[in-house]
C-alpha positions in Angstrom: 195.9 12.7 123.1 196.8 10.4 120.2 194.2 8.5 118.2 195.9 5.2 119.3 195.6 6.1 123.0 192.0 7.1 122.5 191.2 3.8 120.7 192.9 1.9 123.6 190.8 3.9 126.1 187.6 3.0 124.1 188.6 -0.6 124.1 189.4 -0.5 127.8 185.9 0.9 128.5 184.3 -1.5 126.0 183.1 1.2 123.7 182.7 0.8 119.9 185.5 2.7 118.1 184.5 5.6 116.0 186.3 8.4 114.2 186.8 11.7 116.1 189.0 14.6 115.4 191.9 15.2 117.9 190.1 18.1 119.5 187.0 16.0 120.0 189.1 13.2 121.5 190.8 15.6 123.9 187.4 17.0 125.0 185.9 13.6 125.5 188.7 12.3 127.6 189.0 15.5 129.7 185.2 15.4 130.4 185.6 11.8 131.7 187.6 12.9 134.7 187.2 16.7 135.1 190.1 18.6 136.6 188.8 20.3 139.8 189.8 23.7 141.0 192.6 23.8 143.5 191.5 22.7 147.0 188.4 20.9 145.9 187.5 17.2 145.4 186.2 16.0 142.1 182.6 14.6 142.3 180.8 12.3 139.9 178.2 14.4 138.0 174.9 14.8 139.9 172.9 13.5 136.9 174.8 10.2 137.2 174.3 10.2 140.9 170.6 10.6 140.6 170.4 7.7 138.2 172.8 5.3 139.9 174.1 6.3 143.3 171.5 8.1 145.4 169.0 5.2 145.9 169.2 4.4 149.6 167.6 6.0 152.7 171.0 6.9 154.0 171.3 9.3 151.0 167.9 11.0 151.5 169.6 14.0 153.2 171.4 14.8 149.9 168.1 14.8 147.9 166.3 16.6 150.7 168.8 19.4 150.6 168.7 19.7 146.8 164.9 19.8 146.6 164.5 22.0 149.7 167.0 24.6 148.3 164.6 25.1 145.3 161.4 25.2 147.3 162.7 27.5 150.1 164.0 29.9 147.4 160.3 30.5 146.5 159.2 30.7 150.1 158.2 27.1 150.4 159.1 24.6 153.2 162.0 22.2 153.5 161.0 18.6 152.9 161.6 15.3 154.5 161.6 12.4 152.1 159.6 9.4 153.1 160.5 7.0 150.3 161.9 6.6 146.8 159.1 5.4 144.5 159.4 3.1 141.5 160.4 5.4 138.5 158.5 3.4 135.9 154.8 2.7 136.0 152.7 1.1 133.4 149.1 0.3 134.5 147.7 0.0 131.0 148.7 -2.3 128.2 152.2 -3.3 127.4 152.1 -1.0 124.3 151.2 2.0 126.4 154.0 4.3 127.2 155.1 4.2 130.8 155.9 7.2 133.0 159.7 7.2 132.9 161.6 9.5 135.2 165.1 9.6 136.6 164.0 10.0 140.2 160.6 10.0 141.9 160.4 10.6 145.7 157.5 11.2 148.1 157.7 13.4 151.2 156.0 12.8 154.6 153.0 14.9 153.5 152.4 12.8 150.5 153.7 15.3 147.9 155.7 13.9 145.1 158.9 15.2 143.4 160.0 14.2 140.0 163.6 14.8 138.9 164.4 14.5 135.2 167.8 15.1 133.6 168.4 16.2 129.9 172.0 16.3 128.8 171.4 16.8 125.1 169.2 19.5 123.6 165.6 18.3 123.5 162.9 20.9 122.6 160.2 18.5 123.7 161.2 18.5 127.4 158.2 20.7 128.2 155.9 18.1 126.7 157.7 15.3 128.4 157.5 17.1 131.8 153.7 17.5 131.3 153.3 13.8 130.4 155.4 12.4 133.3 153.6 14.7 135.8 150.2 13.8 134.5 151.0 10.1 134.5 152.3 10.3 138.0 149.1 11.9 139.2 146.9 9.4 137.3 148.8 6.4 138.5 148.6 7.5 142.2 144.8 7.5 142.1 143.4 4.0 142.6 140.1 3.1 141.0 137.2 4.5 143.1 139.4 6.9 145.1 138.2 10.4 145.9 139.8 13.0 143.7 140.5 15.1 146.8 143.2 12.6 147.8 145.4 13.7 144.9 148.7 15.2 146.2 150.7 18.0 144.7 153.5 17.0 142.3 156.7 19.0 141.8 158.6 18.5 138.5 162.3 19.4 138.5 164.0 19.6 135.1 167.9 19.6 135.2 169.0 20.8 131.8 172.7 20.7 130.7 171.8 23.1 127.8 170.2 26.5 127.5 166.6 26.1 126.3 166.1 29.9 125.7 168.6 32.7 125.4 166.4 34.9 127.7 166.2 32.2 130.4 168.1 32.5 133.7 169.5 29.5 135.7 166.2 28.8 137.4 162.6 29.2 136.2 159.3 28.2 137.9 156.0 27.4 136.3 152.7 27.0 138.0 149.0 27.3 137.4 147.3 30.4 138.8 143.5 30.9 139.1 142.4 34.5 139.4 139.2 36.6 139.2 138.7 38.3 135.8 138.5 41.6 137.6 141.5 41.1 139.8 144.5 39.3 138.4 146.6 39.9 141.5 144.6 37.6 143.8 144.9 33.8 143.6 141.5 32.2 144.2 141.1 30.3 147.5 138.1 28.0 147.4 136.2 27.6 150.7 134.1 24.5 150.4 130.8 24.1 152.3 132.2 20.9 153.9 133.9 20.0 157.2 136.8 17.7 158.0 136.7 15.1 160.7 137.6 17.8 163.3 134.7 20.0 162.2 137.0 22.6 160.5 135.8 24.1 157.2 137.7 22.7 154.3 139.8 25.3 152.4 141.3 24.4 149.0 144.2 26.5 147.7 144.5 25.8 143.9 148.3 26.3 144.2 148.5 23.4 146.6 146.9 21.0 144.1 148.2 21.8 140.7 151.8 20.8 139.8 154.8 23.2 139.9 157.5 23.0 137.4 161.1 24.0 137.9 163.6 24.3 135.1 167.3 24.5 136.0 169.6 25.4 133.2 173.1 24.4 134.4 175.1 26.4 131.8 173.4 29.6 132.8 174.9 29.6 136.3 177.9 31.8 136.0 178.9 32.8 139.6 182.3 31.6 140.8 181.3 32.0 144.4 178.0 31.0 145.9 176.0 33.1 148.4 173.2 30.7 149.4 172.4 27.0 149.7 170.7 27.1 146.3 173.8 28.5 144.7 175.9 25.9 146.4 173.9 23.3 144.6 174.1 25.1 141.3 177.9 25.3 141.7 178.0 21.5 142.4 175.8 20.8 139.4 177.9 22.8 137.0 181.5 22.1 138.3 181.1 18.6 139.8 182.9 19.9 142.9 181.9 21.2 146.4 182.5 25.0 146.6 185.2 26.2 149.0 182.8 28.4 150.8 179.7 26.3 151.6 176.3 27.3 152.9 175.1 23.7 153.0 175.0 21.9 156.4 178.3 20.2 157.2 176.6 16.9 157.6 175.2 17.2 154.1 178.6 18.3 152.7 180.3 15.2 154.2 177.6 12.9 152.8 178.1 14.5 149.3 181.8 14.1 149.5 181.6 10.5 150.8 179.0 9.4 148.3 179.9 11.4 145.2 183.7 11.8 145.4 185.1 10.2 142.3 188.4 9.3 143.8 186.7 7.1 146.4 184.7 5.1 144.0 185.7 1.4 143.5 187.5 0.7 140.2 184.5 -1.0 138.8 182.2 2.0 139.5 184.9 4.4 138.1 184.9 2.5 134.9 181.1 2.5 134.8 181.1 6.2 135.3 183.7 6.8 132.6 181.6 4.7 130.2 178.5 6.8 131.1 180.3 10.1 130.5 181.9 8.8 127.2 178.5 7.7 125.9 176.9 11.0 126.8 179.7 12.9 125.0 179.5 10.6 122.0 175.8 11.4 121.8 176.5 15.1 121.8 179.2 14.7 119.1 176.7 12.8 117.0 174.1 15.5 117.5 176.6 18.2 116.6 177.7 16.3 113.6 174.2 15.7 112.4 173.3 19.4 113.0 176.4 20.5 111.0 175.7 18.1 108.1 172.1 19.1 108.1 173.1 22.8 108.0 175.5 22.1 105.1 172.9 20.1 103.3 170.3 22.8 103.8 172.7 25.4 102.5 173.4 23.3 99.4 169.7 22.7 98.8 169.0 26.4 99.2 171.7 27.3 96.7 170.5 24.8 94.2 166.9 26.0 94.6 167.9 29.6 94.3 169.9 28.8 91.1 167.0 26.9 89.6 164.6 29.8 90.4 167.1 32.3 88.9 167.4 30.2 85.7 163.7 29.9 85.3 163.2 33.6 85.7 166.0 34.3 83.3 164.5 32.0 80.7 161.1 33.6 81.1 162.7 37.1 80.7 164.4 36.0 77.5 161.2 34.5 76.1 159.3 37.7 76.8 161.9 39.8 74.9 161.9 37.5 71.8 158.1 37.2 71.9 157.9 41.0 71.9 160.1 41.1 68.8 158.0 38.5 67.0 154.9 40.5 68.0 156.6 43.6 66.4 156.7 41.7 63.1 160.5 41.1 63.0 161.8 38.1 61.2 164.2 35.5 62.6 167.3 37.1 61.1 166.5 40.5 62.4 165.8 39.1 65.9 169.1 37.2 65.9 171.0 40.4 65.0 169.5 42.2 68.0 170.6 39.5 70.4 173.8 38.2 68.7 176.1 40.3 71.0 174.3 39.1 74.2 176.3 36.2 75.6 173.2 35.1 77.5 171.7 33.8 74.2 172.8 31.3 71.7 171.5 30.9 68.1 169.8 27.5 68.7 168.0 28.9 71.8 166.8 32.0 69.8 165.4 29.8 67.0 163.6 27.7 69.6 162.1 30.7 71.4 161.1 32.3 68.1 159.3 29.1 67.1 157.6 28.9 70.5 156.5 32.6 70.2 155.0 32.0 66.7 153.2 28.9 67.8 151.8 30.7 70.8 150.5 33.6 68.6 149.0 31.1 66.1 147.1 29.4 68.9 145.9 32.7 70.3 144.7 33.8 66.8 142.8 30.6 66.2 141.1 30.7 69.6 139.9 34.3 68.9 138.9 33.4 65.3 
């Protein structure tokens, strides 16, 4: 793709023109409208859909299927979404950081599900997940409410990078309480209380503390899926519906109808292209900064190593000449010894001889 065409495409999408190499230009444009495998329909990326498209009750089936595929993988239940909650809360002062998430939904049991997306490498995503989860819990508890009304929060991180080389495509984190003498048993607390029906209240710690799910999109490598969860991983990575689906047909049709790129109105197509272009520009900027930082670090390292070598070399030469002065040799004799060494010059030798004599004089006076 020519630079002229790319500049025109930037202008068409109202983007500020910047310099890119031809390879980067090709990669940016190709990522704007991915070429789907034969027999599939291109979808807008799921991270964009989460942020901009899946906001109505008619689309809850898509979100329910996605979240349920993760929970059922670990033996949990399928969920039924009750409502989409406001994704920014700020009960404190205006200066206090709000709980910003890409998607926050509540199911019919009152449990909450946070979905956050990170396209660019961010090592602090663990810290952000803890913050948003904690803030969601705190904000759900009105002043004076009983702590027992707190509902479980599930935090789902969609990462478009690999946070750890040893990590698989899906990891789960949760808090486990166990007896010091038996690490295999999760503690179940039976309170000496009764509910309205007279049944003893039993508290499972795992039903109170948050669960964290980390999905690394690049780590999913299968070309064919064998489960609903892998269907979703395929969709997340390829922006297409797999040819052999395990998702319910009603959900497949909703995904295709809602997320098919070709069916988007022209205005939304342009908005989606601008979004993808901005994300790619960010990644290029990050890569460029990382490359420049690495080059600068190498240069600084080389300069530091050269400086340290020069300092050690100077000290080595001073010791040699100081030893000759200590042996009682005069300047002419010392110069003869080092005259054939290209590492020394006559002015430097004179200076070091003078320094050595002054040092010996000071040492003699201090001892006297």
